[in-house]
TIVO-769240 format. One record per residue (C-alpha): residue number from 1; x, y, z; residue in three letters. Coordinates in steps of 0.05 Angstrom, whole numbers. Layout:
! residues N
+-----+--------+--------+--------+------+
: pos :      x :      y :      z : code :
+-----+--------+--------+--------+------+
: NUM :      X :      Y :      Z :  ala :
...
+-----+--------+--------+--------+------+
***
This chain:
! residues 160
+-----+--------+--------+--------+------+
: pos :      x :      y :      z : code :
+-----+--------+--------+--------+------+
:   1 :    679 :   -731 :    809 :  unk :
:   2 :    668 :   -784 :    849 :  unk :
:   3 :    604 :   -814 :    858 :  unk :
:   4 :    587 :   -806 :    948 :  unk :
:   5 :    533 :   -862 :    924 :  unk :
:   6 :    580 :   -914 :    897 :  unk :
:   7 :    630 :   -968 :    934 :  unk :
:   8 :    698 :   -969 :    906 :  unk :
:   9 :    681 :  -1026 :    868 :  unk :
:  10 :    624 :   -990 :    836 :  unk :
:  11 :    565 :  -1014 :    865 :  unk :
:  12 :    501 :   -978 :    897 :  unk :
:  13 :    511 :   -960 :    975 :  unk :
:  14 :    482 :   -921 :   1023 :  unk :
:  15 :    526 :   -861 :   1044 :  unk :
:  16 :    553 :   -853 :   1116 :  unk :
:  17 :    534 :   -787 :   1152 :  unk :
:  18 :    552 :   -812 :   1226 :  unk :
:  19 :    610 :   -754 :   1217 :  unk :
:  20 :    557 :   -691 :   1205 :  unk :
:  21 :    528 :   -648 :   1255 :  unk :
:  22 :    459 :   -652 :   1271 :  unk :
:  23 :    419 :   -586 :   1258 :  unk :
:  24 :    360 :   -572 :   1250 :  unk :
:  25 :    341 :   -589 :   1175 :  unk :
:  26 :    273 :   -560 :   1134 :  unk :
:  27 :    249 :   -573 :   1060 :  unk :
:  28 :    189 :   -549 :   1029 :  unk :
:  29 :    166 :   -586 :    959 :  unk :
:  30 :    112 :   -561 :    920 :  unk :
:  31 :     72 :   -599 :    867 :  unk :
:  32 :      0 :   -600 :    831 :  unk :
:  33 :    -53 :   -641 :    804 :  unk :
:  34 :   -100 :   -613 :    749 :  unk :
:  35 :   -177 :   -643 :    751 :  unk :
:  36 :   -235 :   -633 :    709 :  unk :
:  37 :   -284 :   -576 :    734 :  unk :
:  38 :   -339 :   -626 :    757 :  unk :
:  39 :   -282 :   -656 :    802 :  unk :
:  40 :   -250 :   -596 :    820 :  unk :
:  41 :   -321 :   -577 :    854 :  unk :
:  42 :   -336 :   -628 :    886 :  unk :
:  43 :   -269 :   -637 :    921 :  unk :
:  44 :   -289 :   -566 :    943 :  unk :
:  45 :   -361 :   -581 :    969 :  unk :
:  46 :   -342 :   -647 :    998 :  unk :
:  47 :   -385 :   -688 :    939 :  unk :
:  48 :   -333 :   -747 :    929 :  unk :
:  49 :   -362 :   -808 :    964 :  unk :
:  50 :   -294 :   -836 :    987 :  unk :
:  51 :   -293 :   -778 :   1039 :  unk :
:  52 :   -264 :   -715 :   1053 :  unk :
:  53 :   -210 :   -714 :   1001 :  unk :
:  54 :   -164 :   -656 :   1027 :  unk :
:  55 :   -162 :   -693 :   1090 :  unk :
:  56 :   -142 :   -765 :   1073 :  unk :
:  57 :    -94 :   -739 :   1023 :  unk :
:  58 :    -61 :   -694 :   1085 :  unk :
:  59 :    -54 :   -761 :   1132 :  unk :
:  60 :    -32 :   -792 :   1067 :  unk :
:  61 :     19 :   -747 :   1056 :  unk :
:  62 :     44 :   -738 :   1124 :  unk :
:  63 :     46 :   -825 :   1116 :  unk :
:  64 :     90 :   -823 :   1056 :  unk :
:  65 :    147 :   -772 :   1094 :  unk :
:  66 :    152 :   -812 :   1147 :  unk :
:  67 :    152 :   -878 :   1100 :  unk :
:  68 :    202 :   -850 :   1057 :  unk :
:  69 :    262 :   -894 :   1065 :  unk :
:  70 :    218 :   -951 :   1055 :  unk :
:  71 :    208 :   -935 :    986 :  unk :
:  72 :    277 :   -893 :    963 :  unk :
:  73 :    331 :   -946 :    972 :  unk :
:  74 :    382 :   -894 :    991 :  unk :
:  75 :    347 :   -856 :   1041 :  unk :
:  76 :    366 :   -855 :   1105 :  unk :
:  77 :    306 :   -870 :   1167 :  unk :
:  78 :    295 :   -798 :   1195 :  unk :
:  79 :    260 :   -784 :   1262 :  unk :
:  80 :    217 :   -728 :   1232 :  unk :
:  81 :    200 :   -675 :   1282 :  unk :
:  82 :    144 :   -648 :   1231 :  unk :
:  83 :    102 :   -652 :   1176 :  unk :
:  84 :     56 :   -608 :   1139 :  unk :
:  85 :     13 :   -602 :   1080 :  unk :
:  86 :    -24 :   -546 :   1056 :  unk :
:  87 :    -81 :   -545 :    993 :  unk :
:  88 :    -91 :   -487 :    948 :  unk :
:  89 :   -150 :   -495 :    902 :  unk :
:  90 :   -133 :   -451 :    844 :  unk :
:  91 :   -206 :   -443 :    809 :  unk :
:  92 :   -179 :   -409 :    739 :  unk :
:  93 :   -141 :   -479 :    728 :  unk :
:  94 :   -180 :   -527 :    769 :  unk :
:  95 :   -109 :   -538 :    805 :  unk :
:  96 :    -96 :   -562 :    864 :  unk :
:  97 :    -26 :   -548 :    896 :  unk :
:  98 :      8 :   -578 :    943 :  unk :
:  99 :     60 :   -567 :    993 :  unk :
: 100 :     96 :   -601 :   1043 :  unk :
: 101 :    135 :   -581 :   1096 :  unk :
: 102 :    182 :   -629 :   1127 :  unk :
: 103 :    234 :   -623 :   1190 :  unk :
: 104 :    284 :   -656 :   1225 :  unk :
: 105 :    334 :   -651 :   1274 :  unk :
: 106 :    393 :   -693 :   1237 :  unk :
: 107 :    455 :   -702 :   1199 :  unk :
: 108 :    418 :   -712 :   1131 :  unk :
: 109 :    363 :   -675 :   1098 :  unk :
: 110 :    287 :   -687 :   1093 :  unk :
: 111 :    284 :   -660 :   1018 :  unk :
: 112 :    261 :   -736 :   1000 :  unk :
: 113 :    209 :   -738 :   1046 :  unk :
: 114 :    180 :   -669 :   1031 :  unk :
: 115 :    173 :   -690 :    960 :  unk :
: 116 :    144 :   -749 :    981 :  unk :
: 117 :     91 :   -732 :   1026 :  unk :
: 118 :     72 :   -685 :    961 :  unk :
: 119 :     66 :   -744 :    912 :  unk :
: 120 :     38 :   -785 :    954 :  unk :
: 121 :    -14 :   -729 :    979 :  unk :
: 122 :    -27 :   -713 :    898 :  unk :
: 123 :    -36 :   -794 :    881 :  unk :
: 124 :    -81 :   -794 :    938 :  unk :
: 125 :   -123 :   -750 :    911 :  unk :
: 126 :   -126 :   -779 :    841 :  unk :
: 127 :   -148 :   -849 :    877 :  unk :
: 128 :   -207 :   -816 :    918 :  unk :
: 129 :   -224 :   -786 :    853 :  unk :
: 130 :   -212 :   -834 :    795 :  unk :
: 131 :   -288 :   -865 :    792 :  unk :
: 132 :   -302 :   -790 :    761 :  unk :
: 133 :   -245 :   -771 :    732 :  unk :
: 134 :   -195 :   -809 :    697 :  unk :
: 135 :   -156 :   -744 :    660 :  unk :
: 136 :   -123 :   -719 :    719 :  unk :
: 137 :    -51 :   -695 :    719 :  unk :
: 138 :     -5 :   -697 :    774 :  unk :
: 139 :     50 :   -644 :    756 :  unk :
: 140 :    106 :   -597 :    771 :  unk :
: 141 :    128 :   -635 :    836 :  unk :
: 142 :    196 :   -601 :    858 :  unk :
: 143 :    243 :   -576 :    922 :  unk :
: 144 :    229 :   -508 :    931 :  unk :
: 145 :    264 :   -494 :    986 :  unk :
: 146 :    310 :   -524 :   1041 :  unk :
: 147 :    349 :   -506 :   1104 :  unk :
: 148 :    402 :   -538 :   1146 :  unk :
: 149 :    463 :   -579 :   1140 :  unk :
: 150 :    534 :   -559 :   1110 :  unk :
: 151 :    499 :   -534 :   1042 :  unk :
: 152 :    456 :   -482 :   1076 :  unk :
: 153 :    396 :   -445 :   1043 :  unk :
: 154 :    368 :   -465 :    984 :  unk :
: 155 :    308 :   -425 :    947 :  unk :
: 156 :    287 :   -444 :    876 :  unk :
: 157 :    289 :   -383 :    836 :  unk :
: 158 :    258 :   -424 :    765 :  unk :
: 159 :    188 :   -413 :    764 :  unk :
: 160 :    149 :   -472 :    733 :  unk :
+-----+--------+--------+--------+------+
***
């Protein structure tokens, strides 16, 4: 099996995609950050001094998706057609679940952009809350679903 990201000399390369067809490609990624009970309540009620945590994390996640090719060396720069994030506050476990959906009409998928959006949003929550909670844990970041392209539809069936 040959590796697509290696050239004939064995060095890393960015895969050529000009032969691929433009299709609508959508990826959904999920992740979570577990915080203390106090932090969870303060995020819910707007009690974090740096501002509205989830609004800032939303914007940061979108920026992260847009800048993915700047930080992941083999990612192609994409002209994203949409990025959205949702935050689900899970009271029983003081967990903020983050879901990101990235969309593009293009020659390559948006999985990395969705995963980056989730990661940057989680890191932003961490940054905004670290003064009161250094025990936060970012965990379970994964691709949940993707559509488009030659490989078609993928839906994760494994539970985390």
